[in-house]
N, C-alpha and C positions, 0 to 999 in steps of 0.2 A: 594518424588515425586510420585503422584498418577499414577498408571498404570492399564490397564485392566488385571485382574488376569490371564486370559487365555493366551492372547497374550504376556503380559509382562513376562510370565514364561520362555520364551526363555533365558533370562538372568540367570535363576537359573539352567539351564541344564548344563551337562558337555560340555567342549569345542567342542568336535567332533559332539555331538548332537545339539549344538547351530548352527553350520555351516550347518548341514543338514536341520534343521528346518527353518533357514533363507533362504536357497536356494529354499526350497519348497514355502515359503511365497512369495518370489520375483517372482516366476512363470515365468521363462525365455521363456516359450512357448508363452507368450503374448508380448514379446518384439518386437520392430519393425525390428530388425535385429537378425539373428540367432547367439547365442553366439559362436557357432563353427566357425564363420567367423572372430573371433578376434584371434590375434596371441597367441601362447603359452606364458604363463607368465603374461597374462593380469589379472587385478583385479578390482573389484568394490570397490569404496571407498566413503566416505562422507555421504550425507544425506540419501540415500537409505538404506545403511547399518545401520546407526544409527536409522533411523525411523523404520526399520524392526525389530531391536532388541527391540525397545520400543513398538511395536504393534500399530504404528500409520502410517503405510505405505499408501500413496496415491494410488488411482486406477492406475494412470499412473505416477509413480515416476520418477523424473529426474535421469538419469543414468550417473553417473560420473565414468569413467574408466581410470585407469593408464595402459598404454601399453608400452612394451619394444621396440617400434619402432617409427618412425617419425609419430606423431599423425595426422598432417595435410594431409600427403599423404594417410594415412589409411582412414580418413574421406572422402576424395575425391573418393577413391576406393569403399567404402561402398555406397556412394551416387550414383555412376555409376551403382552399382549392384542392389540396392534396392530402389533408388529414394531418394527424399528429397533435402534439401538445406544445403550447408556447410557455416558456418560462421567462419572465422579465428578470434580467440579471442586473441591470443598472438603468433606472428610469431616467436619471438626469443626463446620462451620456448616451441614452437610446441604444441599449445593447440588450438583445433577446436571444433565447435559444429555442430552436424548433427540434423536437424529438419525434422521429417517426421511422417505423420499420427498422429499428435497430441502428439508425444513424443519428448523429448529433450535428446540427447545423447552427453555428453561432453567427449572428448578424449584428454588425456594429456600424453605427453612423460614422462616416468619415469625419475625422477631426482635422480642421484646417481647410484651406481653400483648395488644395490639390492632394492627390494620392501621396506624392512624395513628401509633402508636409506632414501628412498622417504618419508615414513610415518613420520620419526622423524623430517622432515623439516616443518611439518604442524603447524597449530595454536593451536588447543585445542586437548586434548587426545581423546574426543569422535569423532573427525573428523580424527583420525589417526588409524582407524580400517579398515582393508581391508578384502574382501572376494575373494579369488582367484577363477577363473573360473574353473570348473572341466575339466580335460583333459582325454585322453584315459587311462583307468584303474586307475584313480585318482579322488577322490571326492573334492568338494569345501572345502577350509580350511579358517578359520578365522586367520588373522595375526594381532597381537595386541602388538607391541613392547613397547608401551607407557602406558599400563595398562588402556586403555580407557573403557574396559568392567567393571572394578572395579568402575571407576568414574560414569558410567552410573547407575550401580546398587545402588550406594550411592546417586544418585541425585546431583552430584557435577560437576561444570564446572571448568576445570583446564587447564591453558595454559602450553604448553610444555616447554617453556623457554621465558625469557625476550627478548632475541635476535630474536626468532621467531616471536614474536608480532611486533617488530620494523622493521622486514624485510618488512612488508606491514602494515603500521599503521591502515589501514581499518579493520584489524583484531580486533582492540580494540572495534570498534562499532559492528562488527559481533558477538562478545561475548555477547553483550547486547541482541542482537536478540535471540541468542540461549538460554541465561538464561531466557528470558521472555517466549519464545515459549515452552520451555520444563520444566518450573518451577524448574530450577536448582539453587542451592545456589552456589555463586561464591567463589571459593577457596581463603583464605585470601591472600596468596602471589600473586596469579593472580590479585586479586582486587587491591592490592597495586601497581602492575606494571601498570595496566590500568589507575588508578588515577594519578600516577606519570607522565605518558607519554601522558596524554590526549591532550596536545597541539600539539603533533605530527600528529594528525588527519588533521590539516590544511595543512600538506604537501602532502595529497592525492588529486588527481584531484576532483574538486567539483562535477562533474558529477557522479563519483563513490560514493562519499559520499551520494549524493541525491538518487542514485539507491538503496543503502542499506537502507536509511531511508524509501523510498517508499515500499521496500519489508517488512521491519519491520512493518510499519503502516498497510499493507495489511494482515498480518497474524492474525489468530483468537485471539491470545493473544497479539496483537501488542502493546496495551496500556501498558503492563508490561515491554516490551523491551524498549519503549520510556522513561518510568518512570526511569528505571535503567540507561539509557544513560544520562538522565537529572541529576539524583543523583550523577553520577560519573563525572559530569562536561564535558562530551564529546560534548554537543551541544552548549556550551557557544558562540563560535565564530559566530554562525548563528541565535541564538534565537532572536525573536522579543523583543524590549525594554520592553514591558509590559507583556511578556509571563509569568513570575513568578506570577504576580498579577492575570492574567487571570486563570492560572491553579489552584490557590488557591480558586477562586470562582466556577470553573467548573472542578471538579477532573478528571484528565486524566484516572485514574484507573477505573472510572465509564463507560468508553466508550467500552462496551462489547456487544457481540451479545444478551445477555439477556436484556441489557438496551434498545437495539434497539427493541426487540420483545415487550417489555413492553410498548413502545411508538407506537405500531401499524405498524412497519416496517416488510415487508416480508423478508425472508432470502436473496433473491436477492437484495432487496432494502438496506438491512443492509450491504451486501457485497460491494456495491458501496458507501454508506454513511460513514461507519466507518473509513476507511483510510483517507478520507478528513477531517473528524471531528478531528481525532487525530493530523494530521499535523497542522491544523489550530489553535489549542490551543498553539502551540509552535512557529509557523513561520508566518511572514506576507510577503507582496509583496517584501519588501527590503531584507528579509532573502532569499527568493527564487531567487532573482536577484544574490545574492552572491553565491548561490549554482548553478547558471547557468541553472535554470529550464526553461522549455519552457514558452512562454508567456501565453499560455493557463493555465498552472498550476499556474503561478504567479497570474493570474486573479482569478481563482477559490479559491485558498487558501487565497489570500489577501482579497477578498470580504467577505468570511466567517469569517475570523479573525476580520475584521472591525465590522461586524454586531454582532458577539459574544460579542465584547467589548461594542457596542452601547446598547445592551440589558441589560447590567449589571449597567446602570445608575440609580441613585436613582429615584424612581417614576415609573420606568418601570419594572426592576427586572425580566426579562424573560417573560413578558406578551405582546404578540404581539399586542393586542387590545389597549394598552396604547400608542402606537406610534401614532404620528400625521399622517394624511392621506397621505401627500407627503412622509413622511418617510416610511410608510407601503408599498406604491407603489414602492418606490426606492428599498426597501428590496426584494420585489417580483420580480422586474426586474433583480436585481443583482444576486439573488439566485434561479431563476425559476427552473432550472434543478437540483440544489444542495440543495434545501430546506430541504430534510430529514436530512442531516448532521447537520443542525441548530436545527432541532426538537428533536435530541437526547438529547439536554440539557434542554428541557422544561418539565414542569409538565406533567405527563402521559396523563391525560384527554385532556388537550389542544393540546398535540402533536398528539393524536389519531384523534381528530376532524380535525386538520389541514391536516394530512395525507389523510384522506378521500376526502377533497376538492382538494388536490394537485393531486390526482389520476384522477380527472375529468378534461380532457383537455379543456372543455368549461367553466370552472369556471373563471369568468371575473377578479377576484382579484388574484387568484393563477397562472393564466396564462394571464397576462395583454396584451391587444392589443387595438389599436385605433379602433373605430367602422367604420371608413371610411378611405381609404387610401389617401395618400397625393395628388396623381394625380387627384383623384375625387374631393377632396376639392378645389384644385386649379381651376378646370373647373367650379364647381358650384358656387364658391364665387369670382371668378376672382382674385385669390391670386397669387402673384409671389412666386417662390421658395425662401427660405431664412429662417433666424432665426424665424421670426414671424410664419411661417407655422409650423416649428418644435414645437414652444410653444403651438400652437393651437392643434396639434396632442397629445401632452402631456396632455393638459387640458381634451380633449375628452377621452383619455385613463383613466384618473383619474376618470372622471364622470362615465364611464362604470364600472370601477373596484369597485367603491363605491355604485353601484346600482342606480345611478341617470339617467342612460340610459339603455335601454333594453339590456339584455345580448346577445340576438340573433341578434341585430342590423338590424331588418327588417324595423324599422320606420325611413326611410331616412329623412322625413320632420322634425322630432323632432331633429335629429342629426344636420341638417342644421340650425334650430332655435337656438339650443344651441351654435353652432359655431358663428352664427351671433351675438347673444347676447354677447358672449365673446369678439368678435372683436369690438363691439360698446363700451363695457366697457373699453377696452384698448384705444380706440380713445378719450374717455372722461378723460382718466387718472385714471380710477378706476382699481381695481384688481378683477378679477373674480375668 
């Protein structure tokens, strides 16, 4: 597992030095709440600890804390004192989230009589490492009852037990995200449990599965996590019927920030396009319905999946210019805001050219619009509202998109002439 030689060296230090180096790296002076406001016996767990040890800590890491008191009450007390919003995540297990000043602080009541007992209930060893908060005359201490530090140093993902995985089957999918994000090899026994119990994932609420998939798709190496989940059979209940064929033609593993850069996308554009492109290789509208996604996400992923398939047809093979005019216009209408996600799969030069045009809000093809609004057409041509008006607007939109009407739409007389000609051809039974 590649690591920054300086930051990753935390793992090679003696245990006490690791704790001090990690505490310094976490820089609690920047936290949105003073750690001294947390009760004695509180500990930081999960991603911030893991990522700090690996030298990949975010500027504002999510802070996951185990506390030896009722966490919901504590979150509400902290919100009254420091501001922010409290979201109750699990009332029965007393888990709450405090969101303030761009930070997310999750508080969970300790499960079991000791911190070690709480850690042993977790999913993977690398998530079962805690850093106790320093108290009066006591330094921060790393607590690692499940040997997660050894697994991190070895680049290994190891489940604590089969029972722990099945306690919440979403942990099966979470393991794929961790393995992909951190470039970890999956322990043989853990991989066997994941593959054997992959069907249990259907017992999880679809919304939770979707949230994990979205989080996976949005991570920098999300293509690796999704590829692992596909390989282990975890996605079978929700895959599009043609997903395997599509992935064979358009490799999932190629959807990287480097791929996006090579096709002319800026970092911000890649950040928006990559998650959608990754999801659309595997799922279609029907898949997202089964996952109870929002209508907006269903439409975005479904439209992109459709056009990715469409572009693989013989004679087209990923070349936009080979599409018929009406197909090209439909593609631009369907994917106007999400076109960069499609361009990730095209040849570099074609994608770069298309990106330049897409960035121009006045480009008549990449941002299609009718040259005259329906109300004006009705008034000037004495047309009633109805399907005929809609068809005429589509015709004018296509004429403008294909350069047969001025892009700036200043020539109203020409637009009226075009419209009248189309109506006359329709009246004669011709096709314009």
